[in-house]
matplotlib code that plots the C-alpha trace (Angstrom):
import matplotlib.pyplot as plt

x = [131.8, 134.7, 137.0, 140.3, 142.5, 141.2, 141.3, 144.9, 145.8, 144.4, 147.3, 147.3, 150.3, 149.3, 146.3, 148.4, 147.4, 144.8, 141.7, 138.8, 135.1, 132.7, 129.0, 126.5, 129.5, 127.7, 126.5, 126.5, 128.8, 130.1, 131.0, 133.2, 134.7, 135.6, 137.3, 139.1, 140.6, 141.6, 143.5, 145.2, 146.4, 143.9, 142.3, 138.7, 135.8, 132.5, 129.9, 126.8, 123.4, 123.1, 125.5, 125.4, 126.3, 129.1, 130.7, 130.6, 132.4, 134.9, 135.6, 136.1, 138.7, 140.5, 140.7, 142.5, 144.9, 143.4, 142.4, 138.8, 136.7, 132.9, 130.8, 127.0, 126.0, 122.7, 123.6, 120.2, 121.1, 123.6, 124.3, 125.2, 127.5, 129.3, 129.8, 131.2, 133.6, 134.7, 135.5, 137.4, 139.6, 140.2, 141.2, 143.3, 143.9, 143.0, 140.4, 141.6, 138.7, 134.8, 132.8, 129.3, 127.8, 124.8, 121.5, 117.8, 117.2, 116.8, 113.8, 111.9, 108.9, 108.6, 105.5, 104.4, 105.7, 102.2, 101.8, 104.9, 103.8, 105.2, 106.6, 108.6, 109.8, 111.1, 112.8, 114.8, 115.8, 116.7, 119.1, 120.3, 120.8, 120.9, 122.9, 125.5, 125.6, 126.0, 128.8, 130.6, 130.3, 131.5, 134.8, 135.8, 137.4, 139.9, 140.6, 141.0, 143.7, 145.6, 145.1, 144.3, 141.1, 139.0, 135.1, 133.5, 129.7, 128.0, 125.3, 123.7, 123.8, 120.0, 120.0, 121.2, 118.6, 115.8, 114.6, 110.9, 109.3, 111.9, 111.5, 112.5, 115.7, 116.5, 116.0, 118.3, 121.1, 120.7, 121.2, 124.5, 125.9, 125.3, 126.5, 129.7, 130.4, 129.7, 131.5, 134.6, 134.6, 134.5, 137.0, 139.7, 141.7, 142.0, 143.4, 140.1, 138.7, 135.1, 133.9, 130.9, 130.8, 127.7, 127.5, 125.2, 122.7, 125.1, 124.2, 125.1, 124.0, 121.1, 117.9, 116.0, 112.4, 111.6, 114.2, 112.9, 115.4, 113.9, 114.7, 118.2, 118.7, 117.5, 119.8, 122.8, 121.9, 122.1, 125.8, 128.8, 130.3, 127.6, 127.6, 126.2, 128.0, 129.3, 130.7, 134.2, 133.8, 133.7, 136.7, 139.4, 137.5, 136.9, 140.6, 141.8, 139.6, 140.8, 144.5, 147.3, 146.7, 143.6, 145.2, 144.1, 140.8, 137.9, 134.3, 134.0, 131.2, 132.5, 130.2, 131.2, 128.3, 129.8, 128.9, 125.3, 125.2, 127.3, 127.6]
y = [109.3, 107.4, 106.3, 107.2, 106.0, 102.5, 102.5, 103.7, 100.1, 98.5, 98.4, 97.1, 98.8, 97.2, 99.6, 102.6, 104.2, 101.5, 102.8, 101.8, 102.3, 102.3, 102.5, 104.2, 105.9, 109.1, 107.9, 104.8, 102.0, 103.3, 106.7, 105.0, 102.7, 105.6, 107.6, 104.5, 103.4, 106.9, 107.0, 103.7, 105.8, 104.5, 106.6, 106.4, 106.9, 107.9, 106.5, 107.9, 108.9, 111.9, 114.5, 116.5, 113.7, 112.3, 115.8, 116.1, 112.8, 113.7, 117.0, 115.2, 112.9, 115.7, 117.8, 115.0, 115.0, 111.9, 111.4, 111.0, 111.5, 112.0, 110.9, 111.0, 107.6, 105.6, 102.0, 101.1, 103.0, 101.4, 104.7, 106.3, 103.4, 103.7, 107.4, 106.8, 104.2, 106.6, 109.3, 107.0, 105.7, 109.2, 110.4, 107.5, 105.1, 101.9, 100.4, 97.8, 97.3, 97.5, 97.5, 97.0, 98.6, 100.6, 99.2, 100.0, 99.1, 102.0, 103.5, 100.1, 99.5, 96.3, 94.3, 90.8, 89.8, 89.5, 93.2, 94.3, 96.3, 94.9, 98.2, 98.3, 94.6, 95.3, 98.5, 96.7, 93.9, 96.3, 98.2, 95.5, 92.7, 94.3, 97.2, 94.9, 92.9, 96.1, 97.5, 94.2, 94.0, 97.6, 97.1, 93.9, 95.4, 97.4, 94.6, 92.1, 94.4, 94.6, 90.9, 92.0, 92.9, 92.7, 92.7, 92.8, 92.4, 93.6, 91.1, 90.8, 88.6, 88.9, 86.3, 83.7, 84.7, 84.5, 88.0, 88.5, 91.7, 92.5, 89.6, 91.7, 92.8, 89.3, 88.0, 90.4, 89.9, 86.1, 86.6, 88.3, 85.2, 83.0, 85.6, 86.0, 82.3, 81.9, 85.2, 83.9, 80.7, 82.7, 85.3, 83.4, 82.8, 86.5, 86.9, 88.7, 87.7, 88.0, 87.7, 88.7, 90.3, 89.6, 92.5, 92.1, 94.8, 97.8, 101.1, 104.2, 107.9, 106.8, 106.8, 103.5, 104.1, 100.4, 99.5, 100.2, 100.4, 97.1, 95.4, 96.8, 95.3, 91.9, 92.1, 92.8, 89.9, 87.5, 88.4, 86.8, 90.3, 92.2, 95.6, 97.4, 96.8, 100.0, 100.5, 100.6, 96.9, 96.0, 98.1, 95.4, 92.7, 95.0, 96.1, 92.5, 91.4, 94.5, 93.9, 91.6, 89.7, 88.0, 87.0, 83.3, 84.0, 84.0, 82.8, 83.2, 84.5, 86.1, 86.9, 89.9, 90.1, 89.7, 86.1, 86.5, 83.7, 80.7, 78.7]
z = [216.6, 215.4, 218.3, 216.5, 219.3, 218.9, 215.3, 215.1, 216.7, 213.6, 211.2, 207.7, 205.8, 202.4, 202.4, 201.7, 198.4, 197.7, 195.8, 197.8, 196.7, 199.6, 198.6, 201.0, 202.7, 203.6, 206.9, 209.4, 208.9, 205.5, 206.9, 209.6, 206.9, 204.8, 207.6, 208.9, 205.6, 205.0, 208.2, 207.0, 204.0, 201.4, 198.7, 199.6, 197.1, 198.8, 196.4, 198.0, 196.6, 199.1, 197.8, 200.9, 203.2, 200.8, 200.6, 204.5, 204.9, 202.2, 204.1, 207.3, 205.7, 204.0, 207.2, 208.8, 205.9, 204.2, 200.6, 199.5, 196.4, 197.0, 194.0, 193.9, 193.0, 192.8, 192.8, 191.5, 188.2, 185.9, 184.2, 187.6, 188.4, 185.1, 185.6, 189.0, 187.7, 185.1, 187.5, 189.7, 187.0, 185.5, 189.0, 190.2, 187.2, 189.0, 191.4, 194.2, 196.5, 196.4, 199.6, 198.9, 201.9, 200.5, 201.4, 202.3, 205.9, 208.5, 206.7, 206.7, 208.8, 210.6, 209.4, 208.7, 205.3, 203.7, 204.5, 202.6, 199.5, 196.3, 195.3, 198.5, 198.1, 194.7, 195.7, 198.5, 196.2, 193.4, 195.8, 198.1, 195.5, 192.1, 193.2, 194.6, 191.4, 189.2, 191.3, 191.2, 187.5, 187.1, 188.9, 187.3, 184.2, 186.3, 188.7, 186.1, 184.3, 187.5, 188.4, 191.9, 193.6, 196.7, 196.8, 200.2, 200.5, 203.7, 204.5, 208.0, 211.0, 210.9, 208.2, 210.7, 213.2, 210.8, 212.1, 211.5, 210.2, 207.6, 205.1, 202.0, 203.9, 205.1, 201.6, 200.0, 202.6, 202.3, 198.6, 199.1, 200.9, 198.0, 195.5, 197.5, 197.4, 193.7, 192.7, 194.6, 192.5, 189.2, 190.1, 191.9, 188.7, 188.3, 191.9, 193.1, 196.3, 197.3, 200.9, 203.0, 206.5, 208.6, 211.3, 214.2, 215.3, 214.8, 216.3, 214.5, 214.3, 212.0, 213.9, 214.1, 215.2, 215.2, 217.8, 221.4, 224.4, 225.5, 222.1, 222.3, 225.7, 224.3, 221.4, 223.7, 226.0, 223.0, 222.5, 224.0, 224.4, 226.3, 224.8, 221.9, 218.5, 216.8, 213.2, 214.7, 215.7, 212.0, 210.8, 211.5, 209.7, 206.7, 206.6, 206.9, 203.8, 201.9, 202.5, 201.5, 204.7, 203.3, 199.9, 200.4, 202.0, 199.6, 199.5, 203.2, 205.4, 208.5, 211.4, 213.4, 215.8, 219.3, 219.4, 218.9, 216.3, 215.8, 212.6]

ax = plt.figure().add_subplot(projection="3d")
ax.plot(x, y, z, "-o")
ax.set_aspect("equal")
plt.show()
């Protein structure tokens, strides 16, 4: 559940009426982002492959008097992304922020990397890397016309830890760090910033069969802040990077993991 009382203390007035596309916003971190940005007055686009969960999040937002548009989107399919962009521009006329949040992770089975099936390896990279690339490409025309834009790539603190058992996931999230830095160099002249957030082990409503209670305790013990990380802990960082407050911040990799890792 989103802790609305705490989120109301996170204030970025410049987000009002901004059009913010959040991929994978039908559950988990994306869902909390969608609800939080809507609370801040943004027009939230829920770009989610699961039509049912996307509609449910949009309904939650609209019941709270927020603005939301749910669009069934497969980020691994360029045609699906193009259709989503067209619908957003038809509805709102502009695109301000893209949060590349969609990724394959919770359904993955931990295993030694030599046992990862090639098909699974390619699927993870197709969604987590290529999907991010395709979405970034798709929003550029609108952002360049406006000479203003924010692209936020959700990487992972697991990259810094070199976590075993998920080599394809770790490889994909490592790629987002390099992509963010390079994209920032290319897009700075257009007043478009690109940054990456590295969350720690974030516990959501999504079931994680591969994480035992003992593993959860060990994860928390690694952190400077000794409690489980929730999606709400990432909202302030995402809002900062999406707002006018971060106008001169780009190409940055921000750890938001309770101090589990240090650069």
